[in-house]
C-alpha positions as CSV (number, residue, x, y, z in Angstrom):
1,M,93.7,106.1,124.4
2,F,95.2,109.2,122.9
3,Q,95.9,112.2,125.2
4,S,93.8,114.4,122.8
5,S,90.9,112.0,123.0
6,R,90.3,112.1,126.7
7,K,88.0,115.0,126.2
8,T,85.7,115.0,123.5
9,M,84.7,118.4,121.9
10,K,82.9,119.7,119.1
11,W,84.8,121.8,116.2
12,S,83.0,124.8,117.4
13,S,84.3,124.5,120.8
14,L,87.9,123.5,119.9
15,L,88.2,126.5,117.6
16,K,86.8,128.8,120.4
17,D,89.5,127.5,122.9
18,L,92.3,127.7,120.4
19,R,91.3,131.4,119.4
20,E,91.3,132.2,123.1
21,K,94.6,130.6,123.6
22,V,96.2,132.4,120.9
23,G,94.3,135.6,121.5
24,L,92.3,135.7,118.4
25,S,88.7,137.2,118.2
26,G,86.0,135.1,116.6
27,S,85.5,137.8,113.8
28,Q,89.2,137.2,112.6
29,L,88.2,135.0,109.7
30,P,90.3,134.7,106.6
31,S,89.9,138.0,104.5
32,Q,87.3,137.9,101.6
33,S,89.2,140.5,99.7
34,T,91.0,139.9,96.4
35,Y,94.3,138.2,96.8
36,P,97.2,138.6,94.3
37,S,98.0,136.1,91.7
38,P,100.0,133.1,92.7
39,S,103.7,133.4,92.3
40,F,104.6,129.7,93.0
41,S,106.6,127.5,90.7
42,P,105.1,124.3,89.4
43,T,105.1,120.8,91.0
44,V,107.1,119.6,94.0
45,E,106.2,116.2,95.4
46,Y,106.9,115.4,99.1
47,G,107.0,111.7,98.9
48,G,105.5,109.2,101.4
49,A,101.8,109.4,101.4
50,G,101.6,112.1,98.9
51,T,102.5,110.3,95.8
52,T,100.9,111.5,92.5
53,E,99.2,108.0,92.5
54,S,97.3,108.9,95.6
55,A,95.0,111.5,94.1
56,P,94.4,110.8,90.3
57,A,92.1,113.1,88.5
58,S,89.5,110.4,88.1
59,V,89.0,110.1,91.9
60,Y,87.9,113.7,92.0
61,G,85.8,113.4,88.9
62,S,87.2,116.3,87.2
63,P,89.2,116.5,83.9
64,V,92.8,117.4,83.5
65,S,93.1,121.3,82.9
66,S,96.0,123.7,82.2
67,P,98.4,124.2,85.1
68,A,97.5,127.8,85.4
69,R,93.6,127.3,85.3
70,G,93.9,124.3,87.6
71,K,96.0,126.2,90.2
72,I,93.7,129.3,90.4
73,E,90.6,127.0,90.6
74,L,92.2,124.9,93.5
75,E,93.2,128.1,95.3
76,L,89.6,129.3,95.2
77,E,88.3,125.8,96.4
78,F,90.8,125.9,99.4
79,K,89.9,129.1,100.5
80,K,86.2,128.7,99.9
81,F,86.1,125.5,101.8
82,W,88.2,126.6,104.8
83,E,86.0,129.7,105.2
84,E,83.0,127.3,105.1
85,F,84.6,125.2,107.9
86,R,85.4,128.4,110.0
87,S,81.9,129.9,109.6
88,S,79.4,127.1,109.6
89,S,77.4,126.4,112.8
90,S,76.7,122.9,111.9
91,E,79.3,120.1,113.1
92,K,78.2,118.0,110.0
93,E,78.9,120.9,107.5
94,K,82.1,121.6,109.2
95,E,83.1,118.1,108.8
96,T,82.4,118.0,105.1
97,A,83.8,121.4,104.5
98,L,87.0,120.2,106.3
99,D,87.2,117.2,104.0
100,M,87.0,119.4,101.1
101,A,89.4,122.0,102.2
102,V,92.1,119.2,103.0
103,D,91.5,117.6,99.7
104,A,92.2,120.8,97.7
105,F,95.2,121.7,100.0
106,C,96.6,118.4,99.1
107,R,96.0,118.8,95.4
108,L,97.1,122.5,95.4
109,V,100.3,121.8,97.4
110,K,101.8,119.7,94.7
111,Q,101.7,122.6,92.5
112,Q,103.7,124.8,94.8
113,T,107.3,125.2,96.0
114,D,106.8,127.3,99.1
115,V,104.3,125.5,101.4
116,A,104.6,128.0,104.1
117,Q,103.8,130.8,101.7
118,L,100.8,129.0,100.5
119,I,99.6,128.3,104.0
120,T,100.1,131.9,105.3
121,K,98.5,133.3,102.2
122,F,95.1,131.8,102.7
123,V,94.7,130.4,106.4
124,E,96.1,131.0,109.9
125,V,98.7,128.6,110.3
126,H,98.4,127.6,114.0
127,I,94.7,127.1,113.4
128,F,95.0,125.0,110.2
129,S,97.8,122.9,111.6
130,F,95.8,122.1,114.8
131,V,92.5,121.3,112.9
132,V,94.2,119.1,110.6
133,G,96.1,117.3,113.4
134,R,93.1,117.0,115.4
135,A,91.0,115.6,112.5
136,F,93.7,113.1,112.0
137,V,93.7,111.8,115.6
138,T,89.8,111.8,115.9
139,D,89.8,109.6,112.8
140,V,92.3,107.2,114.1
141,E,90.6,107.2,117.4
142,K,87.2,106.3,115.7
143,L,89.2,103.4,113.8
144,R,90.3,102.0,117.2
145,I,86.9,102.3,118.9
146,Y,85.2,100.4,116.0
147,S,87.8,97.9,115.6
148,E,87.7,94.4,117.3
149,G,88.8,94.8,121.1
150,N,88.8,98.5,120.7
151,S,92.6,98.0,119.4
152,L,94.4,99.5,116.4
153,Y,95.5,96.7,113.8
154,D,98.1,97.2,111.2
155,T,95.7,96.0,108.4
156,N,93.1,98.5,109.5
157,I,95.5,101.2,109.6
158,I,96.7,100.6,106.2
159,S,93.3,100.3,104.8
160,F,92.0,103.5,106.5
161,F,95.1,105.5,104.8
162,S,94.3,104.0,101.5
163,E,90.5,103.8,101.0
164,V,88.6,106.1,98.7
165,K,85.1,107.0,100.1
166,D,82.6,109.4,98.4
167,G,85.4,110.2,95.9
168,L,87.7,111.5,98.4
169,T,90.8,109.8,100.0
170,R,90.3,111.2,103.4
171,G,92.9,109.0,105.3
172,S,95.5,109.5,102.6
173,N,94.7,113.3,102.5
174,L,95.0,113.8,106.3
175,L,98.5,112.0,106.3
176,Y,99.8,113.7,103.3
177,A,98.6,117.1,104.8
178,V,100.4,116.5,108.1
179,E,103.5,115.5,106.3
180,V,103.6,118.5,104.3
181,L,103.0,120.7,107.5
182,V,106.0,119.1,109.2
183,T,108.2,119.6,106.2
184,A,107.4,123.4,105.8
185,A,109.2,126.0,107.6
186,I,106.3,126.9,110.0
187,D,106.0,126.1,113.8
188,K,105.0,122.7,115.0
189,Q,103.5,123.5,118.3
190,S,100.0,123.5,117.1
191,L,100.4,120.0,115.6
192,L,101.7,118.9,119.0
193,D,98.8,120.6,120.7
194,S,96.5,118.6,118.6
195,G,97.8,115.3,120.1
196,I,99.0,113.8,117.0
197,L,102.3,112.7,118.1
198,C,100.7,110.5,120.9
199,C,98.5,109.1,118.1
200,L,101.6,108.3,115.8
201,I,103.2,106.3,118.6
202,H,100.2,104.1,119.0
203,I,100.1,103.8,115.3
204,L,103.6,102.8,115.3
205,N,103.2,100.2,118.0
206,A,100.3,98.6,116.0
207,L,102.6,98.3,112.9
208,L,105.4,96.8,115.1
209,N,102.8,94.1,116.3
210,P,101.0,93.1,113.3
211,K,97.9,91.4,113.9
212,V,94.7,90.5,111.7
213,S,91.4,91.3,113.3
214,K,89.0,88.2,113.0
215,G,86.2,90.4,111.4
216,E,88.6,91.8,108.8
217,N,88.2,90.9,105.3
218,T,91.9,90.4,104.4
219,D,92.0,86.9,102.9
220,S,92.4,88.4,99.5
221,L,95.6,90.1,100.8
222,E,96.8,87.6,103.0
223,D,96.3,84.2,101.6
224,P,99.2,82.8,99.5
225,K,97.0,80.3,97.8
226,K,94.8,82.7,96.0
227,S,94.8,83.7,92.4
228,E,97.4,85.6,90.7
229,K,95.1,88.8,91.0
230,N,95.0,88.4,94.6
231,A,98.9,88.0,94.7
232,D,98.9,91.4,92.7
233,D,96.5,92.8,95.4
234,R,98.9,91.6,98.2
235,D,101.9,93.2,96.5
236,A,100.1,96.6,96.1
237,F,99.0,96.5,99.7
238,R,102.6,95.9,100.9
239,I,103.9,98.8,98.7
240,R,101.2,100.9,100.0
241,Q,102.1,99.9,103.5
242,L,105.6,100.8,103.1
243,E,104.6,104.2,101.7
244,I,102.4,104.9,104.9
245,E,105.2,103.6,107.3
246,G,107.7,105.9,105.6
247,S,105.3,108.9,106.0
248,I,104.6,108.1,109.7
249,V,108.2,107.7,110.5
250,H,109.0,110.9,108.7
251,I,106.3,112.9,110.5
252,M,107.5,111.5,114.1
253,K,110.9,112.4,113.5
254,A,110.3,115.9,112.4
255,L,108.0,116.5,115.5
256,S,110.2,114.7,117.8
257,S,113.0,117.4,117.1
258,H,110.7,120.1,118.7
259,P,111.7,121.2,122.3
260,S,108.1,120.5,123.7
261,A,107.6,117.2,121.8
262,A,108.6,114.8,124.7
263,L,106.6,116.9,127.2
264,S,103.5,116.4,125.2
265,L,103.7,112.7,125.6
266,I,103.5,112.6,129.3
267,E,99.8,113.3,130.0
268,D,99.2,109.9,128.9
269,D,101.0,106.4,128.3
270,S,102.5,107.4,125.1
271,L,106.2,108.1,126.2
272,Q,106.1,104.9,128.3
273,L,104.8,102.9,125.3
274,L,107.6,104.3,123.2
275,F,110.2,103.3,125.8
276,H,108.6,99.9,126.0
277,M,108.6,99.5,122.3
278,V,112.3,100.3,122.1
279,A,113.2,98.0,125.1
280,N,111.2,95.1,123.5
281,G,113.2,95.8,120.2
282,S,116.5,95.6,122.0
283,L,115.9,92.7,124.3
284,N,113.7,90.4,122.1
285,V,113.1,91.5,118.4
286,F,116.8,91.8,117.6
287,A,117.6,88.2,118.9
288,Q,114.6,86.9,117.2
289,F,115.8,88.3,113.9
290,K,119.2,86.7,114.2
291,E,117.4,83.4,114.5
292,G,115.5,84.2,111.5
293,L,112.0,84.8,113.4
294,V,111.2,88.2,112.2
295,P,111.8,90.0,109.0
296,L,114.3,92.7,108.2
297,H,111.4,95.2,107.6
298,T,110.3,94.7,111.5
299,I,114.0,95.3,112.5
300,Q,114.1,98.6,110.4
301,L,111.0,99.8,112.1
302,H,112.4,99.1,115.5
303,R,115.6,101.1,114.6
304,H,113.2,103.9,113.5
305,A,111.5,103.7,116.9
306,M,114.9,104.0,118.7
307,Q,115.7,107.0,116.5
308,I,112.7,108.9,117.4
309,L,113.1,108.2,121.0
310,G,116.7,109.6,120.8
311,L,115.3,112.7,118.9
312,L,112.7,113.2,121.8
313,L,115.2,113.1,124.6
314,A,118.0,115.0,122.7
315,N,115.6,117.9,122.3
316,D,113.6,118.0,125.4
317,N,116.1,120.2,127.6
318,G,115.6,117.7,130.5
319,S,111.8,118.5,130.7
320,T,110.9,114.7,131.0
321,A,113.9,113.6,133.5
322,K,111.5,113.6,136.5
323,Y,108.9,111.7,134.7
324,I,111.3,109.2,133.3
325,R,112.6,108.6,136.9
326,K,109.3,108.4,138.4
327,H,108.3,105.6,135.9
328,H,111.6,103.8,136.0
329,L,112.0,104.0,132.3
330,V,115.7,104.0,132.3
331,M,117.5,101.5,134.6
């Protein structure tokens, strides 16, 4: 489905290919030496998926500690788990270590002001960005494969980015980590190389075409005749949906401003899909809105899709012109 998922590879192979691409040797793991004391200022929140509510201390099973002690512990955790991910020969151990590293990163970044400095201090920026992006794409692809009809559904997407499993908010962590990376003053090419923009276009398409999978247990969120508690659950679900959509749109706009973003979408149907989404919004959805058939929320998402396409075309330096003419995307 996604451009990056056409070729399934293990983490060891992906990292080897990435090292060869950027000219790194396998021995260049993060240094084990003592690093200087952190010089960051306290808490800065990035909004979207990374709200303070998304990572309460109770979820991680650790009591609230002093800011200085907590920061140092998180730095040690982040470095330790990232090194375990890089050095482990077991795919399962790599996945576990990566989950823990991303979790520590998300908690740590909320205590920092200079995210670029934080990342460059402990990891190779391009490798970390690529790995986080590829983990995001892989999880969304798994979500699609195991959904009814091998399709993405809006309810499944929101649930994935909200669920807590084994004490970790994996989906929320990945979404927040990607949003932090696109916000930081670092190169976005590695994220684009991971295929994440293709993936996000398919996610946006699912959000613009809400469906409910028959096998999905969502009646507690969707049935207006349920109890007051279920009404509260529905409200919480919708609030979380708006947060997730805000993060996805923010990430897409940040990536779409990169000169190679549009070119990264032509290896599969992602760019065509985005054009069709915008065309459908212009020809059908806006007219339906005037007739009261679709909510304002849907119109706002379509406007974001138009803005994303505009950013892609404004920054691609004409690199996709031939592709656009070939597929008759502009009449």
